[in-house]
C-alpha positions, 0 to 999 in steps of 0.5 A, a space after each residue: 656771708 649772704 643768705 641763699 635762696 634754698 630754691 635756687 642756691 643764689 645769693 640775693 645780697 641780703 646779709 645775716 646782719 641785715 636780717 638781724 637788724 630787720 628782725 630787731 626793728 620788727 620787735 622794736 616796732 611791736 609797740 607801735 604796731 599795737 597802737 593806732 595811728 596818731 592824728 585825726 580819726 580815720 587817718 592812716 599815717 602817723 604824724 609823729 614818725 612815718 608809718 602806715 596803718 591800714 585796715 580793710 575787710 576782704 570777703 574771703 576766709 583768712 586761708 584764701 587771703 593768706 594764699 593769695 598773698 603768699 602764692 606767686 601764681 595767685 599774687 601775680 593775678 592780683 597784680 594784673 587787676 591793678 589799674 596801672 597793669 591794665 593800662 599797660 604800665 610795667 614795673 620790670 620784667 622779673 617774674 613774681 616769686 614768693 618763698 613760702 618759708 620764713 627767711 625766704 625771699 620774694 620778688 613782686 611787681 616785675 622786680 620793683 619790690 623785693 624782700 624777705 619773709 621774716 615771720 609766717 604764721 599760716 592764715 594769721 600773720 605775714 611779716 616781711 622785710 620789704 623794699 622798693 629797688 630804687 631805695 638806697 642800698 640796704 634800706 628795708 622797711 617792715 610790713 606786717 599783715 595780720 589776718 583777723 576773722 571778721 564774720 565770713 570775711 577777713 580783716 587785714 590789719 596792716 602796718 608798714 614802718 621804716 621806709 624812707 622819709 617822705 614816702 608815706 603818702 605814695 606808699 599808702 596810696 600804693 597799698 590801697 590800689 595795688 593790694 586791697 582793691 585788687 585783692 578784694 576783686 580777685 577774691 570776690 
């Protein structure tokens, strides 16, 4: 039985079994999320298993950062600020859609990125089962955005695990270019 998007009642191909596996993976990765990435100081990629850990400070409140990440209209404006989008690159033609409910789905970057919200704690944490559409069918990774008050701004403590081997460098660069830089510009 497929979960259904409550907004439109359409099946999206994400089964309960996949969701349970994704949630189990999230809890299994909790110990890793609490530990800094291994390697040289300042490195963001683990060298013992592929995972990404990044931290960035955005000059906006946790509420504004959360809303920019979870509101489809705001996030669409964030993506339009990326160098790729300004240069006319298109990742697809699907509109940005982001459910505001745990268990709800999202479609980003023209349909190039899809997934499901696993846990949402407003203004504090977002955990998602996340995938690039050209990955093998059924392959989902886990992303976690932890929003921590940092003076008048917000520190985003970000972890990404469970993606295909060999994708770490590309994904780490993508998070910086398409999320942190553009989110900072949008909320400035």
